[in-house]
DOTOR-197983 format. One record per residue: x negated, y negated, z of N, C-alpha, C in turn. Coordinates in steps of 0.1 Angstrom, whole numbers, padded with zeros to 4 digits, always signed. Atoms other than C-alpha are relative to their C-alpha. Layout:
XYZXYZXYZ...
// end
This chain:
-0013+0002+0000-0565-0168-0754+0005-0002+0012+0000+0008-0012-0566-0177-0717+0018-0001+0003-0017+0004-0003-0527-0190-0718+0010+0013-0002-0006-0025+0003-0518-0147-0727+0002+0002+0015-0005-0014-0009-0504-0125-0702+0001+0010-0003+0003-0018+0003-0512-0089-0707+0008+0003+0016-0003-0011-0010-0485-0066-0685+0000+0010-0006+0002-0016+0000-0486-0029-0679+0006+0003+0007-0009-0005-0004-0454-0019-0670+0004+0018-0001-0005-0012+0000-0437+0017-0662+0007+0004+0013-0009-0009-0009-0419+0040-0642-0018+0005+0011+0012-0005-0012-0441+0053-0606-0006+0011-0008+0011-0013+0005-0470+0080-0616-0003+0002-0012+0009+0000+0017-0478+0069-0650-0013-0007-0002+0012-0001+0002-0509+0060-0646-0006-0017-0001-0002+0015+0003-0502+0017-0649-0016-0006+0007+0012+0006-0010-0532+0008-0621-0013+0004-0007+0008-0007+0006-0556+0028-0639-0005-0005-0010-0003+0009+0010-0548+0014-0671-0004-0014-0003+0007+0013-0004-0550-0021-0661-0014+0000+0006+0012-0003-0006-0583-0015-0644-0004+0000-0012+0008-0002+0011-0599-0005-0675+0003-0007-0014-0003+0013+0008-0581-0034-0697-0008-0010+0004+0011+0007-0008-0596-0055-0671-0011-0001-0003+0012-0004+0001-0624-0041-0674-0010-0005-0015+0000+0002+0007-0630-0046-0708+0003-0013-0004-0005+0021+0002-0614-0081-0715-0009-0008+0013+0002+0008-0008-0632-0095-0686+0013-0005+0011-0011+0009-0011-0599-0100-0662+0005+0007+0011-0005-0011-0017-0582-0090-0633+0014+0000+0000-0012-0005+0001-0548-0079-0623+0006-0006+0011-0008+0005-0010-0522-0091-0603+0012+0008+0001-0007-0013+0002-0498-0069-0592+0014-0004+0002-0021+0004-0001-0457-0067-0595+0007+0010+0009-0009-0007-0008-0451-0046-0567+0005-0003+0016-0005+0008-0014-0428-0056-0540+0000+0005+0017+0005-0007-0010-0443-0032-0516-0015-0001+0005+0013-0004+0000-0480-0034-0521-0007-0016+0005+0007+0013+0000-0484-0070-0506+0000+0005+0017-0001+0001-0013-0478-0056-0473-0015+0006+0002+0010-0011-0006-0509-0046-0452+0000+0010+0008+0004-0009-0010-0520-0013-0438+0018+0010-0005-0007-0011+0014-0489+0002-0463-0005+0007-0009+0001-0007+0012-0508+0022-0487-0003+0009-0005-0004-0014+0010-0505+0057-0494+0013-0004-0004-0014-0001+0001-0469+0052-0491+0005-0011-0012+0000+0009+0011-0467+0021-0514-0009+0006-0016+0005-0007+0011-0490+0038-0539-0011-0010-0003+0009+0010+0006-0517+0011-0541-0014+0005-0009+0011-0007+0006-0545+0032-0551-0009-0009-0006+0012+0009+0001-0574+0006-0548-0012+0007-0006+0015-0008+0003-0601+0035-0557+0006-0004-0017-0003-0001+0020-0585+0028-0597-0012-0017-0001+0002+0013+0003-0598-0009-0592-0017+0003+0000+0016-0001+0002-0635+0004-0591-0006+0010-0011+0004-0013+0010-0648+0021-0624-0008-0007-0011+0008+0006+0010-0675+0018-0644-0012-0006+0008+0011+0005-0008-0698+0006-0615+0008-0014+0003-0002+0012-0001-0682-0025-0616+0017+0001+0013-0011+0002-0009-0652-0041-0588+0010-0006-0011-0006+0006+0008-0622-0054-0607+0011-0008+0007-0006+0011-0004-0609-0082-0588+0022+0001+0000-0015-0001-0005-0567-0077-0575+0008-0008+0004-0005+0015-0006-0546-0105-0566+0015+0013+0005-0012-0007-0008-0510-0098-0543+0004+0006+0002+0002-0015-0006-0521-0072-0526-0002-0004+0013+0003+0006-0013-0523-0070-0490-0001-0017+0008-0005+0016-0007-0510-0107-0485+0005-0005+0015-0008-0001-0013-0487-0100-0456+0005+0007+0009-0009-0010-0005-0475-0085-0427+0014+0011-0003-0016-0005-0002-0448-0057-0423+0012-0005+0005-0009+0007-0010-0435-0076-0400+0005-0010-0009-0005+0008+0005-0425-0104-0423+0007+0002-0015-0010-0005+0012-0400-0106-0454-0007-0005-0011+0011+0007+0011-0416-0113-0487+0016+0004-0013-0013-0003+0010-0390-0112-0520-0002-0010-0010+0003+0001+0012-0389-0122-0557-0007-0021+0003+0006+0018-0009-0393-0166-0542-0014+0004-0004+0016-0001-0003-0424-0156-0529-0009+0001-0008+0009-0009+0006-0438-0135-0556+0000-0011-0007+0004+0000+0016-0434-0158-0581-0006-0016+0005+0007+0007-0005-0451-0185-0561-0018+0005-0002+0018-0006-0001-0482-0160-0553-0005+0001-0017+0000+0000+0006-0476-0154-0585-0009-0010-0011+0010+0016+0005-0485-0190-0603-0008-0004+0005+0019+0004-0005-0518-0193-0581-0006+0008-0002+0009-0006+0008-0530-0164-0591-0001+0002-0011+0003+0002+0013-0526-0169-0623-0010-0013-0006+0007+0016+0002-0536-0205-0627-0013+0002+0005+0013-0002-0004-0569-0192-0602-0007+0006-0011+0004-0011+0011-0575-0165-0630-0004-0008-0013-0006+0010+0017-0568-0186-0662-0012-0013+0003+0011+0011-0002-0591-0215-0643-0015+0004+0001+0011-0004+0003-0621-0193-0644-0004+0008-0011+0008+0000+0014-0625-0187-0679+0006+0021+0004-0008-0014+0000-0602-0150-0668+0005+0005-0008-0014-0006+0010-0578-0126-0685+0011+0003+0014-0007-0010-0007-0553-0122-0666+0011+0011-0002-0006-0014+0004-0531-0087-0665+0008+0004+0015-0016-0008-0010-0495-0080-0647-0002+0012-0001-0005-0018+0000-0491-0045-0637+0004+0006+0009-0007-0010-0008-0465-0027-0618+0017+0005-0003-0006-0009+0004-0434-0013-0614+0017-0005+0006-0015+0006-0008-0408-0036-0598+0008-0009-0008-0004+0006+0013-0387-0048-0624+0009-0016+0000-0010+0013-0005-0371-0079-0606-0015-0010-0001+0014+0010-0005-0408-0094-0602-0001-0004-0016+0008+0001+0006-0421-0085-0633+0013-0011-0013-0006+0013+0007-0387-0104-0654-0002-0010+0004-0001+0015-0008-0390-0131-0631-0009-0009-0010+0009-0001+0005-0421-0135-0646+0003-0008-0020-0010+0004+0014-0414-0131-0683+0003-0008-0006-0009+0009+0003-0384-0143-0688+0004-0012+0008+0005+0012-0006-0394-0175-0665+0011-0001+0008-0012+0006-0007-0366-0173-0639-0001-0015+0006+0002+0017-0009-0361-0208-0623+0008+0007+0013+0001+0001-0012-0363-0200-0586-0003-0010+0007+0000+0010-0001-0359-0228-0562-0009+0006+0011+0009-0002-0007-0388-0228-0536+0005-0005+0010-0005+0009-0005-0368-0234-0509-0008+0002+0015+0009-0006-0011-0387-0235-0471+0011+0006+0015-0008-0008-0013-0371-0220-0440+0009-0016+0009-0005+0009-0007-0342-0241-0425+0006+0003+0017-0004-0009-0007-0333-0231-0393+0015-0010+0004-0014+0007-0003-0306-0259-0385+0012+0008-0010-0007-0010+0013-0287-0240-0419+0006+0013+0007-0005-0013-0010-0290-0209-0403+0011+0001+0011-0010+0002-0016-0273-0218-0369+0010-0003-0009-0018-0001+0004-0242-0226-0391+0003+0011-0007-0006-0011+0003-0243-0197-0404+0005+0012+0010+0000-0012-0004-0244-0173-0375+0016+0003+0007-0014-0003-0007-0205-0177-0367+0007+0011-0009-0003-0009+0010-0200-0156-0400+0001+0013-0003+0004-0013+0003-0197-0121-0412-0006+0003-0012+0009+0003+0009-0217-0107-0432+0007+0003-0016-0011-0003+0013-0187-0096-0458+0003-0019-0002+0001+0013+0004-0181-0138-0453-0012-0005-0008+0009+0003+0008-0214-0145-0460-0002+0001-0017-0002-0006+0018-0214-0126-0498+0007-0006-0004-0014+0009+0009-0183-0143-0509-0009-0012-0001+0005+0012+0003-0199-0173-0499-0012-0001-0011+0015-0003+0009-0237-0162-0520+0010+0005-0013-0007-0005+0013-0214-0150-0549+0008-0013-0004-0005+0014+0007-0198-0186-0552-0010-0008-0004+0010+0006+0003-0232-0198-0557-0004+0008-0014+0007-0007+0014-0245-0169-0583+0005+0012-0002-0012-0010+0005-0232-0136-0600-0008+0005+0009+0010-0012-0011-0246-0108-0574-0007+0003-0009+0007-0007+0008-0266-0088-0601-0010+0008+0012+0013-0007-0006-0297-0085-0577+0008+0003+0015-0007-0003-0014-0280-0065-0545-0005+0000+0012+0007+0002-0016-0311-0066-0522+0004-0009+0008+0006+0010-0004-0306-0100-0518+0020+0008+0013-0011-0003-0003-0268-0085-0499-0008+0012+0010+0001-0012-0007-0287-0056-0482+0002-0001+0019+0001+0003-0020-0292-0068-0443+0009-0016-0002+0002+0013-0003-0286-0098-0428-0010-0009-0001+0018+0009+0002-0320-0113-0429+0001-0008-0016+0000+0001+0011-0315-0112-0469+0008-0006-0005-0013+0007+0004-0283-0126-0471+0000-0013+0003+0004+0017-0003-0291-0156-0448-0013-0007-0010+0013+0004+0008-0324-0161-0470+0005-0003-0013-0009+0004+0013-0303-0161-0501+0009-0011-0003-0010+0011+0001-0277-0184-0491-0009-0014+0004+0010+0013+0000-0304-0210-0479-0008+0002-0006+0007+0006+0009-0324-0209-0509+0012-0008-0009-0009-0004+0002-0291-0211-0526+0001-0018+0004-0006+0017-0008-0276-0247-0504-0017-0008+0000+0013+0004+0001-0315-0253-0508+0002-0010-0013+0002-0004+0017-0315-0253-0548+0012-0013-0002-0018+0014+0004-0276-0276-0548-0007-0015+0006+0002+0015-0007-0292-0304-0524-0015-0005-0008+0011+0010+0009-0325-0305-0543-0005+0011-0014+0003-0014+0011-0321-0293-0581-0010-0001-0009+0015+0001+0006-0357-0301-0590-0011+0011+0006+0008-0012-0005-0371-0277-0568-0001+0011-0004+0002-0017+0004-0379-0246-0584-0014+0000-0004+0014+0000+0002-0411-0231-0591+0002+0002-0012+0001+0002+0013-0426-0235-0621-0010+0006-0002+0014-0010+0004-0449-0211-0642-0001-0011-0009+0011+0008+0012-0475-0227-0666+0007+0005-0014-0001-0007+0008-0469-0222-0699-0008+0012-0007+0011-0014+0002-0480-0186-0714+0003+0009-0011-0002-0011+0012-0476-0160-0744-0002+0014+0006+0001-0014-0005-0466-0127-0732-0004+0009-0013+0004-0014+0005-0479-0094-0744+0005+0011+0008-0001-0012-0009-0462-0067-0728+0000+0013-0006+0003-0016+0002-0468-0029-0728+0008+0013+0009-0007-0014-0006-0452+0004-0714-0004+0011-0002+0010-0011+0002-0468+0033-0704+0011+0014+0002-0011-0008+0004-0442+0061-0712-0004+0015-0004+0002-0017-0002-0439+0099-0705+0015+0006-0004-0006-0006-0004-0417+0124-0708+0009+0005+0010-0005+0001-0010-0389+0125-0683-0009+0015+0008+0010-0011-0008-0407+0162-0672-0007-0004+0007+0014+0007-0003-0436+0148-0672-0004-0010+0011+0000+0007-0009-0426+0121-0653+0003+0004+0015-0004-0007-0011-0414+0144-0627-0008+0009+0010+0013-0008+0000-0440+0166-0626-0014-0008+0009+0011+0010-0008-0464+0135-0617+0003-0003+0012-0008+0003-0013-0441+0125-0589-0001+0012+0013+0002-0013-0011-0442+0161-0569-0013+0000-0003+0015-0005-0003-0481+0161-0575-0003-0007+0006+0005+0018-0008-0487+0126-0561+0005+0002+0014-0008-0008-0011-0461+0132-0535-0007+0012+0012+0008-0011-0003-0482+0163-0525-0012-0005+0009+0011+0003-0004-0512+0148-0525-0002-0011+0010-0002+0018-0009-0501+0112-0506+0004+0008+0016-0001-0007-0018-0490+0143-0475-0016-0003+0003+0015-0005-0001-0521+0159-0476-0012-0013+0006+0007+0010-0007-0538+0123-0473+0000-0002+0013-0005-0002-0008-0521+0118-0447+0009-0016+0003-0010+0015+0001-0491+0093-0456+0012-0001+0015-0008-0002-0015-0473+0108-0421-0007-0008+0009+0009+0007-0012-0501+0093-0399-0001-0016-0004+0003+0015+0003-0500+0061-0420+0014-0010+0004-0013+0010-0001-0463+0056-0411+0002+0000+0014+0002-0006-0015-0468+0072-0372-0012-0017+0000+0009+0013-0011-0495+0041-0367+0006-0007-0005-0013+0014-0001-0472+0013-0384+0012+0001+0013-0014-0003-0011-0445+0028-0360-0013-0002+0015+0007+0005-0011-0476+0025-0331-0003-0013+0003+0008+0013+0004-0486-0007-0345+0016-0009+0006-0010+0008-0006-0450-0023-0330+0008-0001-0014-0007+0003+0013-0437-0018-0366+0019+0005+0001-0017-0009-0005-0393-0010-0360+0002+0009-0010+0000-0012+0013-0387+0020-0377+0015-0004-0010-0009+0001+0009-0354+0006-0388-0006-0011-0014+0005+0013+0007-0376-0023-0404-0010+0009-0008+0010-0012+0009-0400+0009-0422+0013+0005-0004-0009-0011+0013-0368+0027-0436+0003-0014-0007-0004+0015+0015-0356-0009-0451-0006+0001-0013+0011+0004+0012-0391-0005-0474+0004+0013-0012-0008-0009+0011-0369+0028-0486-0016+0009-0006+0006-0009+0008-0384+0055-0502-0013+0008+0012+0010-0007-0009-0417+0069-0487-0001+0001+0015+0002+0001-0017-0415+0051-0455+0017+0000+0008-0013-0009-0007-0374+0060-0449-0002+0011+0005-0003-0019+0003-0377+0098-0453-0012-0001+0013+0014-0006-0009-0416+0097-0432+0010-0003+0018+0002-0001-0014-0401+0080-0405+0013+0003+0007-0015-0012-0007-0367+0100-0401-0008+0011+0002+0009-0014-0005-0390+0130-0400-0008-0003+0013+0004-0001-0013-0408+0114-0374+0006-0002+0013-0011-0001-0010-0380+0106-0353+0006+0007+0005-0010-0016-0005-0371+0140-0353+0015+0002-0009-0014-0001+0004-0339+0133-0377+0003+0008-0010+0002-0015+0010-0353+0164-0404-0013+0003+0002+0005-0008+0001-0370+0188-0407-0013-0005-0014+0010+0001+0004-0404+0185-0424+0006+0005-0015-0011-0006+0012-0385+0207-0455+0004-0011-0005-0013+0010-0003-0356+0185-0453-0009-0017-0007+0007+0015+0006-0381+0151-0461-0001+0000-0008+0003+0001+0014-0398+0163-0490+0008-0002-0007-0014-0001+0012-0368+0175-0507+0010-0014+0000-0009+0009+0001-0348+0145-0501-0016-0014-0007+0012+0005+0007-0381+0125-0511-0001-0003-0007+0008-0005+0015-0390+0139-0538+0014-0007-0012-0012+0010+0009-0353+0131-0553+0003-0010+0001-0001+0020+0001-0350+0095-0538-0015-0006-0010+0010+0011+0009-0385+0089-0562+0003+0003-0012-0003+0001+0011-0372+0103-0591+0010-0008-0004-0013+0009+0004-0340+0085-0591-0005-0017-0001+0009+0014+0001-0365+0056-0584-0002-0005-0015+0008+0001+0009-0382+0062-0612+0013-0001-0016-0010+0007+0009-0351+0063-0635+0011-0013+0000-0003+0009-0003-0339+0033-0620-0010-0012-0005+0009+0013-0002-0369+0013-0629-0004+0004-0016-0005-0003+0015-0364+0031-0669+0014-0011-0004-0012+0008+0008-0332+0014-0668+0000-0015+0004+0005+0006-0004-0344-0016-0655-0008-0009-0017+0009+0007+0011-0369-0022-0683+0007+0005-0012-0005+0003+0011-0347-0012-0711+0011-0007+0000-0004+0011-0002-0324-0038-0696-0006-0014-0006+0011+0010+0004-0355-0062-0703+0000-0001-0018+0006-0001+0013-0357-0053-0740+0019-0002-0005-0011+0009+0005-0318-0060-0747+0004-0010+0001+0002+0017+0004-0324-0092-0735-0007-0008-0003+0007+0006+0006-0349-0099-0757-0014+0002+0005+0015+0002-0003-0384-0088-0740-0008+0013-0011+0007-0006+0007-0402-0073-0766-0012+0014+0007+0013-0010-0007-0423-0038-0749-0004+0008-0009+0013-0009+0012-0449-0018-0770-0001+0010+0010+0001-0010-0011-0449+0015-0755-0005+0007-0004+0016-0008+0000-0480+0036-0754+0006+0012+0011-0001-0015-0001-0479+0073-0751-0009-0002+0014+0014+0000-0016-0491+0081-0711-0004+0011-0001+0007-0015+0003-0507+0115-0724-0012-0003+0000+0010+0002+0006-0531+0101-0740-0014-0004+0007+0012+0005-0009-0568+0093-0727+0002-0011+0007-0006+0019-0003-0570+0061-0708-0006-0002-0007+0006+0007+0007-0595+0051-0729+0004-0004-0016-0006+0002+0015-0574+0054-0764+0015-0010+0008-0008+0008-0001-0548+0035-0744-0004-0012+0001+0006+0016-0006-0568+0010-0730-0003-0005-0019+0007+0007+0011-0581+0007-0769+0008+0000-0007-0013+0003+0009-0543+0006-0781+0002-0016+0001+0000+0018-0005-0540-0028-0761-0009-0011-0004+0013+0005+0004-0573-0039-0768+0001-0005-0017+0001+0003+0013-0566-0037-0804+0009-0009-0005-0012+0011-0003-0534-0056-0805+0001-0012+0006-0003+0013-0007-0544-0082-0784-0009-0010-0011
// end
């Protein structure tokens, strides 16, 4: 079943990575990350890479689309689709089982429902033509190309220009799209009661702060990543950067970050439910079960 992609999704702090690694160990597989921030090198605690989870039963489970670019670079769904395509082909080509795991709904949805995303190169000449226009004018132009469901495209000037560049390229090159190979999808979701997710979020946040998440953000600042750039990564990086800049107290930082992560988990579930309404069958697994039992449910149905 080498053309079958197993996907394990769920909100933050539900144990997706450990489950994916366990399933990969049992099936002779490798994990492809679907996380919009784990692609960045040096951003470990704040993104929850949990790399130790990939070392199980005396075996290292290979992972892909993690630590592949600098925090100074832009990364988006278009790049992810290309990186996923390459990783999938590599894994299948070696007779291994690909397992997609993560919580970034846009990336998961793009693969499972086969978004048609144009693979557009950077076009300095076209970008220069956009310089005289305001963000509002560029947003209106983008809306003339596509419905603005993905509001991340308009969050910053750089993202807006890139989105327009891609759409302009697609207009001139209608065949220039990232094409995924044919594959069968088996999608599993890790589910926990709302309060259990909140409790896990709090425990994990306290642990990551104890493990040095504040020092991680300070190191990124010391390495020249601008504070504005770090805050654009959201959640941990936004709030810890504000704390390090003296814009809030430690207690306020923890409170506001805890609140935002809870809201983020709720948004993730909203996205997954929308995927189901759009025809993606997700088999939900009780996240409170022992790891071996959760993996067994996936193996038995596979």
